[in-house]
Chimera marker file (.cmm) of the C-alpha trace (Angstrom):
<marker_set name="trace">
<marker id="1" x="-23.183" y="-96.103" z="45.015" r="1" g="1" b="0" radius="0.5"/>
<marker id="2" x="-25.593" y="-98.286" z="43.045" r="1" g="1" b="0" radius="0.5"/>
<marker id="3" x="-26.476" y="-97.407" z="39.473" r="1" g="1" b="0" radius="0.5"/>
<marker id="4" x="-29.707" y="-98.236" z="37.663" r="1" g="1" b="0" radius="0.5"/>
<marker id="5" x="-30.805" y="-101.788" z="36.897" r="1" g="1" b="0" radius="0.5"/>
<marker id="6" x="-28.611" y="-102.919" z="34.007" r="1" g="1" b="0" radius="0.5"/>
<marker id="7" x="-30.115" y="-106.352" z="33.324" r="1" g="1" b="0" radius="0.5"/>
<marker id="8" x="-32.148" y="-109.228" z="34.687" r="1" g="1" b="0" radius="0.5"/>
<marker id="9" x="-30.588" y="-112.661" z="35.269" r="1" g="1" b="0" radius="0.5"/>
<marker id="10" x="-32.186" y="-115.966" z="34.336" r="1" g="1" b="0" radius="0.5"/>
<marker id="11" x="-32.995" y="-116.558" z="38.002" r="1" g="1" b="0" radius="0.5"/>
<marker id="12" x="-35.079" y="-113.419" z="38.239" r="1" g="1" b="0" radius="0.5"/>
<marker id="13" x="-32.540" y="-111.129" z="39.886" r="1" g="1" b="0" radius="0.5"/>
<marker id="14" x="-31.992" y="-107.510" z="38.970" r="1" g="1" b="0" radius="0.5"/>
<marker id="15" x="-28.369" y="-106.559" z="38.319" r="1" g="1" b="0" radius="0.5"/>
<marker id="16" x="-27.153" y="-103.182" z="39.548" r="1" g="1" b="0" radius="0.5"/>
<marker id="17" x="-23.769" y="-101.665" z="38.793" r="1" g="1" b="0" radius="0.5"/>
<marker id="18" x="-21.634" y="-100.897" z="41.825" r="1" g="1" b="0" radius="0.5"/>
<marker id="19" x="-20.046" y="-97.505" z="41.107" r="1" g="1" b="0" radius="0.5"/>
<marker id="20" x="-16.863" y="-96.327" z="42.816" r="1" g="1" b="0" radius="0.5"/>
<marker id="21" x="-14.620" y="-93.451" z="41.768" r="1" g="1" b="0" radius="0.5"/>
<marker id="22" x="-16.785" y="-92.928" z="38.665" r="1" g="1" b="0" radius="0.5"/>
<marker id="23" x="-16.185" y="-96.454" z="37.356" r="1" g="1" b="0" radius="0.5"/>
<marker id="24" x="-18.040" y="-99.748" z="37.445" r="1" g="1" b="0" radius="0.5"/>
<marker id="25" x="-16.394" y="-101.589" z="40.341" r="1" g="1" b="0" radius="0.5"/>
<marker id="26" x="-18.730" y="-104.573" z="40.472" r="1" g="1" b="0" radius="0.5"/>
<marker id="27" x="-22.320" y="-105.692" z="40.542" r="1" g="1" b="0" radius="0.5"/>
<marker id="28" x="-25.050" y="-106.316" z="43.098" r="1" g="1" b="0" radius="0.5"/>
<marker id="29" x="-27.738" y="-108.903" z="42.342" r="1" g="1" b="0" radius="0.5"/>
<marker id="30" x="-31.114" y="-108.393" z="44.020" r="1" g="1" b="0" radius="0.5"/>
<marker id="31" x="-34.257" y="-110.515" z="44.206" r="1" g="1" b="0" radius="0.5"/>
<marker id="32" x="-36.261" y="-109.085" z="47.084" r="1" g="1" b="0" radius="0.5"/>
<marker id="33" x="-33.017" y="-108.952" z="49.085" r="1" g="1" b="0" radius="0.5"/>
<marker id="34" x="-29.374" y="-108.830" z="48.066" r="1" g="1" b="0" radius="0.5"/>
<marker id="35" x="-28.442" y="-112.232" z="46.662" r="1" g="1" b="0" radius="0.5"/>
<marker id="36" x="-24.842" y="-111.620" z="45.587" r="1" g="1" b="0" radius="0.5"/>
<marker id="37" x="-22.167" y="-108.919" z="45.571" r="1" g="1" b="0" radius="0.5"/>
<marker id="38" x="-19.319" y="-109.023" z="43.099" r="1" g="1" b="0" radius="0.5"/>
<marker id="39" x="-16.649" y="-106.322" z="43.345" r="1" g="1" b="0" radius="0.5"/>
<marker id="40" x="-13.322" y="-105.869" z="41.613" r="1" g="1" b="0" radius="0.5"/>
<marker id="41" x="-10.843" y="-106.459" z="43.057" r="1" g="1" b="0" radius="0.5"/>
<marker id="42" x="-12.013" y="-108.734" z="45.844" r="1" g="1" b="0" radius="0.5"/>
<marker id="43" x="-10.563" y="-111.612" z="47.808" r="1" g="1" b="0" radius="0.5"/>
<marker id="44" x="-11.665" y="-113.990" z="50.535" r="1" g="1" b="0" radius="0.5"/>
<marker id="45" x="-10.486" y="-113.393" z="54.130" r="1" g="1" b="0" radius="0.5"/>
<marker id="46" x="-7.935" y="-116.152" z="53.468" r="1" g="1" b="0" radius="0.5"/>
<marker id="47" x="-6.428" y="-114.021" z="50.682" r="1" g="1" b="0" radius="0.5"/>
<marker id="48" x="-7.743" y="-116.015" z="47.699" r="1" g="1" b="0" radius="0.5"/>
<marker id="49" x="-8.347" y="-113.662" z="44.805" r="1" g="1" b="0" radius="0.5"/>
<marker id="50" x="-7.738" y="-112.959" z="41.123" r="1" g="1" b="0" radius="0.5"/>
<marker id="51" x="-4.554" y="-114.510" z="39.769" r="1" g="1" b="0" radius="0.5"/>
<marker id="52" x="-4.519" y="-117.477" z="42.147" r="1" g="1" b="0" radius="0.5"/>
<marker id="53" x="-4.142" y="-120.837" z="40.418" r="1" g="1" b="0" radius="0.5"/>
<marker id="54" x="-6.516" y="-123.713" z="41.097" r="1" g="1" b="0" radius="0.5"/>
<marker id="55" x="-3.692" y="-125.495" z="42.959" r="1" g="1" b="0" radius="0.5"/>
<marker id="56" x="-3.211" y="-122.479" z="45.234" r="1" g="1" b="0" radius="0.5"/>
<marker id="57" x="-6.953" y="-122.299" z="45.885" r="1" g="1" b="0" radius="0.5"/>
<marker id="58" x="-6.997" y="-126.021" z="46.761" r="1" g="1" b="0" radius="0.5"/>
<marker id="59" x="-4.262" y="-125.431" z="49.350" r="1" g="1" b="0" radius="0.5"/>
<marker id="60" x="-6.686" y="-123.134" z="51.197" r="1" g="1" b="0" radius="0.5"/>
<marker id="61" x="-10.000" y="-124.850" z="50.367" r="1" g="1" b="0" radius="0.5"/>
<marker id="62" x="-9.220" y="-128.577" z="50.311" r="1" g="1" b="0" radius="0.5"/>
<marker id="63" x="-12.847" y="-129.574" z="49.665" r="1" g="1" b="0" radius="0.5"/>
<marker id="64" x="-13.112" y="-127.622" z="46.405" r="1" g="1" b="0" radius="0.5"/>
<marker id="65" x="-15.127" y="-129.485" z="43.760" r="1" g="1" b="0" radius="0.5"/>
<marker id="66" x="-12.742" y="-129.798" z="40.790" r="1" g="1" b="0" radius="0.5"/>
<marker id="67" x="-15.519" y="-131.250" z="38.621" r="1" g="1" b="0" radius="0.5"/>
<marker id="68" x="-17.585" y="-128.090" z="39.203" r="1" g="1" b="0" radius="0.5"/>
<marker id="69" x="-14.565" y="-125.985" z="38.223" r="1" g="1" b="0" radius="0.5"/>
<marker id="70" x="-14.056" y="-127.992" z="35.040" r="1" g="1" b="0" radius="0.5"/>
<marker id="71" x="-17.732" y="-128.031" z="34.037" r="1" g="1" b="0" radius="0.5"/>
<marker id="72" x="-18.867" y="-124.584" z="35.182" r="1" g="1" b="0" radius="0.5"/>
<marker id="73" x="-15.667" y="-122.549" z="35.438" r="1" g="1" b="0" radius="0.5"/>
<marker id="74" x="-16.351" y="-121.751" z="39.061" r="1" g="1" b="0" radius="0.5"/>
<marker id="75" x="-16.143" y="-123.085" z="42.584" r="1" g="1" b="0" radius="0.5"/>
<marker id="76" x="-18.347" y="-122.375" z="45.572" r="1" g="1" b="0" radius="0.5"/>
<marker id="77" x="-16.694" y="-122.419" z="48.986" r="1" g="1" b="0" radius="0.5"/>
<marker id="78" x="-18.230" y="-121.799" z="52.412" r="1" g="1" b="0" radius="0.5"/>
<marker id="79" x="-17.846" y="-118.545" z="54.317" r="1" g="1" b="0" radius="0.5"/>
<marker id="80" x="-16.375" y="-119.469" z="57.703" r="1" g="1" b="0" radius="0.5"/>
<marker id="81" x="-18.882" y="-118.879" z="60.491" r="1" g="1" b="0" radius="0.5"/>
<marker id="82" x="-21.780" y="-118.052" z="58.141" r="1" g="1" b="0" radius="0.5"/>
<marker id="83" x="-23.814" y="-120.982" z="56.827" r="1" g="1" b="0" radius="0.5"/>
<marker id="84" x="-26.052" y="-118.566" z="54.885" r="1" g="1" b="0" radius="0.5"/>
<marker id="85" x="-23.204" y="-117.342" z="52.648" r="1" g="1" b="0" radius="0.5"/>
<marker id="86" x="-20.662" y="-118.693" z="50.170" r="1" g="1" b="0" radius="0.5"/>
<marker id="87" x="-17.809" y="-117.317" z="48.133" r="1" g="1" b="0" radius="0.5"/>
<marker id="88" x="-18.234" y="-117.892" z="44.393" r="1" g="1" b="0" radius="0.5"/>
<marker id="89" x="-14.811" y="-118.106" z="42.735" r="1" g="1" b="0" radius="0.5"/>
<marker id="90" x="-14.666" y="-117.647" z="38.971" r="1" g="1" b="0" radius="0.5"/>
<marker id="91" x="-11.987" y="-120.065" z="37.724" r="1" g="1" b="0" radius="0.5"/>
<marker id="92" x="-12.629" y="-120.382" z="33.983" r="1" g="1" b="0" radius="0.5"/>
<marker id="93" x="-9.110" y="-121.345" z="32.845" r="1" g="1" b="0" radius="0.5"/>
<marker id="94" x="-7.310" y="-122.623" z="35.922" r="1" g="1" b="0" radius="0.5"/>
<marker id="95" x="-6.873" y="-119.174" z="37.486" r="1" g="1" b="0" radius="0.5"/>
<marker id="96" x="-9.214" y="-117.147" z="39.668" r="1" g="1" b="0" radius="0.5"/>
<marker id="97" x="-10.682" y="-114.216" z="37.752" r="1" g="1" b="0" radius="0.5"/>
<marker id="98" x="-13.384" y="-113.123" z="40.215" r="1" g="1" b="0" radius="0.5"/>
<marker id="99" x="-14.576" y="-113.489" z="43.793" r="1" g="1" b="0" radius="0.5"/>
<marker id="100" x="-18.105" y="-112.731" z="44.911" r="1" g="1" b="0" radius="0.5"/>
<marker id="101" x="-20.048" y="-113.103" z="48.133" r="1" g="1" b="0" radius="0.5"/>
<marker id="102" x="-23.396" y="-114.836" z="47.661" r="1" g="1" b="0" radius="0.5"/>
<marker id="103" x="-26.381" y="-115.956" z="49.656" r="1" g="1" b="0" radius="0.5"/>
<marker id="104" x="-26.186" y="-119.761" z="49.940" r="1" g="1" b="0" radius="0.5"/>
<marker id="105" x="-29.612" y="-120.251" z="48.391" r="1" g="1" b="0" radius="0.5"/>
<marker id="106" x="-29.273" y="-117.519" z="45.780" r="1" g="1" b="0" radius="0.5"/>
<marker id="107" x="-31.948" y="-117.616" z="43.104" r="1" g="1" b="0" radius="0.5"/>
<marker id="108" x="-29.913" y="-115.591" z="40.620" r="1" g="1" b="0" radius="0.5"/>
<marker id="109" x="-28.377" y="-118.520" z="38.838" r="1" g="1" b="0" radius="0.5"/>
<link id1="1" id2="2" r="1" g="1" b="0" radius="0.2"/>
<link id1="2" id2="3" r="1" g="1" b="0" radius="0.2"/>
<link id1="3" id2="4" r="1" g="1" b="0" radius="0.2"/>
<link id1="4" id2="5" r="1" g="1" b="0" radius="0.2"/>
<link id1="5" id2="6" r="1" g="1" b="0" radius="0.2"/>
<link id1="6" id2="7" r="1" g="1" b="0" radius="0.2"/>
<link id1="7" id2="8" r="1" g="1" b="0" radius="0.2"/>
<link id1="8" id2="9" r="1" g="1" b="0" radius="0.2"/>
<link id1="9" id2="10" r="1" g="1" b="0" radius="0.2"/>
<link id1="10" id2="11" r="1" g="1" b="0" radius="0.2"/>
<link id1="11" id2="12" r="1" g="1" b="0" radius="0.2"/>
<link id1="12" id2="13" r="1" g="1" b="0" radius="0.2"/>
<link id1="13" id2="14" r="1" g="1" b="0" radius="0.2"/>
<link id1="14" id2="15" r="1" g="1" b="0" radius="0.2"/>
<link id1="15" id2="16" r="1" g="1" b="0" radius="0.2"/>
<link id1="16" id2="17" r="1" g="1" b="0" radius="0.2"/>
<link id1="17" id2="18" r="1" g="1" b="0" radius="0.2"/>
<link id1="18" id2="19" r="1" g="1" b="0" radius="0.2"/>
<link id1="19" id2="20" r="1" g="1" b="0" radius="0.2"/>
<link id1="20" id2="21" r="1" g="1" b="0" radius="0.2"/>
<link id1="21" id2="22" r="1" g="1" b="0" radius="0.2"/>
<link id1="22" id2="23" r="1" g="1" b="0" radius="0.2"/>
<link id1="23" id2="24" r="1" g="1" b="0" radius="0.2"/>
<link id1="24" id2="25" r="1" g="1" b="0" radius="0.2"/>
<link id1="25" id2="26" r="1" g="1" b="0" radius="0.2"/>
<link id1="26" id2="27" r="1" g="1" b="0" radius="0.2"/>
<link id1="27" id2="28" r="1" g="1" b="0" radius="0.2"/>
<link id1="28" id2="29" r="1" g="1" b="0" radius="0.2"/>
<link id1="29" id2="30" r="1" g="1" b="0" radius="0.2"/>
<link id1="30" id2="31" r="1" g="1" b="0" radius="0.2"/>
<link id1="31" id2="32" r="1" g="1" b="0" radius="0.2"/>
<link id1="32" id2="33" r="1" g="1" b="0" radius="0.2"/>
<link id1="33" id2="34" r="1" g="1" b="0" radius="0.2"/>
<link id1="34" id2="35" r="1" g="1" b="0" radius="0.2"/>
<link id1="35" id2="36" r="1" g="1" b="0" radius="0.2"/>
<link id1="36" id2="37" r="1" g="1" b="0" radius="0.2"/>
<link id1="37" id2="38" r="1" g="1" b="0" radius="0.2"/>
<link id1="38" id2="39" r="1" g="1" b="0" radius="0.2"/>
<link id1="39" id2="40" r="1" g="1" b="0" radius="0.2"/>
<link id1="40" id2="41" r="1" g="1" b="0" radius="0.2"/>
<link id1="41" id2="42" r="1" g="1" b="0" radius="0.2"/>
<link id1="42" id2="43" r="1" g="1" b="0" radius="0.2"/>
<link id1="43" id2="44" r="1" g="1" b="0" radius="0.2"/>
<link id1="44" id2="45" r="1" g="1" b="0" radius="0.2"/>
<link id1="45" id2="46" r="1" g="1" b="0" radius="0.2"/>
<link id1="46" id2="47" r="1" g="1" b="0" radius="0.2"/>
<link id1="47" id2="48" r="1" g="1" b="0" radius="0.2"/>
<link id1="48" id2="49" r="1" g="1" b="0" radius="0.2"/>
<link id1="49" id2="50" r="1" g="1" b="0" radius="0.2"/>
<link id1="50" id2="51" r="1" g="1" b="0" radius="0.2"/>
<link id1="51" id2="52" r="1" g="1" b="0" radius="0.2"/>
<link id1="52" id2="53" r="1" g="1" b="0" radius="0.2"/>
<link id1="53" id2="54" r="1" g="1" b="0" radius="0.2"/>
<link id1="54" id2="55" r="1" g="1" b="0" radius="0.2"/>
<link id1="55" id2="56" r="1" g="1" b="0" radius="0.2"/>
<link id1="56" id2="57" r="1" g="1" b="0" radius="0.2"/>
<link id1="57" id2="58" r="1" g="1" b="0" radius="0.2"/>
<link id1="58" id2="59" r="1" g="1" b="0" radius="0.2"/>
<link id1="59" id2="60" r="1" g="1" b="0" radius="0.2"/>
<link id1="60" id2="61" r="1" g="1" b="0" radius="0.2"/>
<link id1="61" id2="62" r="1" g="1" b="0" radius="0.2"/>
<link id1="62" id2="63" r="1" g="1" b="0" radius="0.2"/>
<link id1="63" id2="64" r="1" g="1" b="0" radius="0.2"/>
<link id1="64" id2="65" r="1" g="1" b="0" radius="0.2"/>
<link id1="65" id2="66" r="1" g="1" b="0" radius="0.2"/>
<link id1="66" id2="67" r="1" g="1" b="0" radius="0.2"/>
<link id1="67" id2="68" r="1" g="1" b="0" radius="0.2"/>
<link id1="68" id2="69" r="1" g="1" b="0" radius="0.2"/>
<link id1="69" id2="70" r="1" g="1" b="0" radius="0.2"/>
<link id1="70" id2="71" r="1" g="1" b="0" radius="0.2"/>
<link id1="71" id2="72" r="1" g="1" b="0" radius="0.2"/>
<link id1="72" id2="73" r="1" g="1" b="0" radius="0.2"/>
<link id1="73" id2="74" r="1" g="1" b="0" radius="0.2"/>
<link id1="74" id2="75" r="1" g="1" b="0" radius="0.2"/>
<link id1="75" id2="76" r="1" g="1" b="0" radius="0.2"/>
<link id1="76" id2="77" r="1" g="1" b="0" radius="0.2"/>
<link id1="77" id2="78" r="1" g="1" b="0" radius="0.2"/>
<link id1="78" id2="79" r="1" g="1" b="0" radius="0.2"/>
<link id1="79" id2="80" r="1" g="1" b="0" radius="0.2"/>
<link id1="80" id2="81" r="1" g="1" b="0" radius="0.2"/>
<link id1="81" id2="82" r="1" g="1" b="0" radius="0.2"/>
<link id1="82" id2="83" r="1" g="1" b="0" radius="0.2"/>
<link id1="83" id2="84" r="1" g="1" b="0" radius="0.2"/>
<link id1="84" id2="85" r="1" g="1" b="0" radius="0.2"/>
<link id1="85" id2="86" r="1" g="1" b="0" radius="0.2"/>
<link id1="86" id2="87" r="1" g="1" b="0" radius="0.2"/>
<link id1="87" id2="88" r="1" g="1" b="0" radius="0.2"/>
<link id1="88" id2="89" r="1" g="1" b="0" radius="0.2"/>
<link id1="89" id2="90" r="1" g="1" b="0" radius="0.2"/>
<link id1="90" id2="91" r="1" g="1" b="0" radius="0.2"/>
<link id1="91" id2="92" r="1" g="1" b="0" radius="0.2"/>
<link id1="92" id2="93" r="1" g="1" b="0" radius="0.2"/>
<link id1="93" id2="94" r="1" g="1" b="0" radius="0.2"/>
<link id1="94" id2="95" r="1" g="1" b="0" radius="0.2"/>
<link id1="95" id2="96" r="1" g="1" b="0" radius="0.2"/>
<link id1="96" id2="97" r="1" g="1" b="0" radius="0.2"/>
<link id1="97" id2="98" r="1" g="1" b="0" radius="0.2"/>
<link id1="98" id2="99" r="1" g="1" b="0" radius="0.2"/>
<link id1="99" id2="100" r="1" g="1" b="0" radius="0.2"/>
<link id1="100" id2="101" r="1" g="1" b="0" radius="0.2"/>
<link id1="101" id2="102" r="1" g="1" b="0" radius="0.2"/>
<link id1="102" id2="103" r="1" g="1" b="0" radius="0.2"/>
<link id1="103" id2="104" r="1" g="1" b="0" radius="0.2"/>
<link id1="104" id2="105" r="1" g="1" b="0" radius="0.2"/>
<link id1="105" id2="106" r="1" g="1" b="0" radius="0.2"/>
<link id1="106" id2="107" r="1" g="1" b="0" radius="0.2"/>
<link id1="107" id2="108" r="1" g="1" b="0" radius="0.2"/>
<link id1="108" id2="109" r="1" g="1" b="0" radius="0.2"/>
</marker_set>
């Protein structure tokens, strides 16, 4: 279930809480259409999820941009078979803390 708009991002998206079992289980970002879904816990189909180290992630996604991880605390990896979507991996301190599914050309950020 989606809650009320909780904030607006710098890219013009509305943030909605994703409610499950009476708790905030993630967020949905909308700008005309859904731009990104972030749920907790979540993992990619390859099993990458919270707790994975950067080295473990690189074993699955060899093309990961380590400079992006260092500078922005995140990595963006393609969704197999869907050029319109990416997985956004939060890796702020060398370990994955979040996984979200985003539209490739998301305007939220």
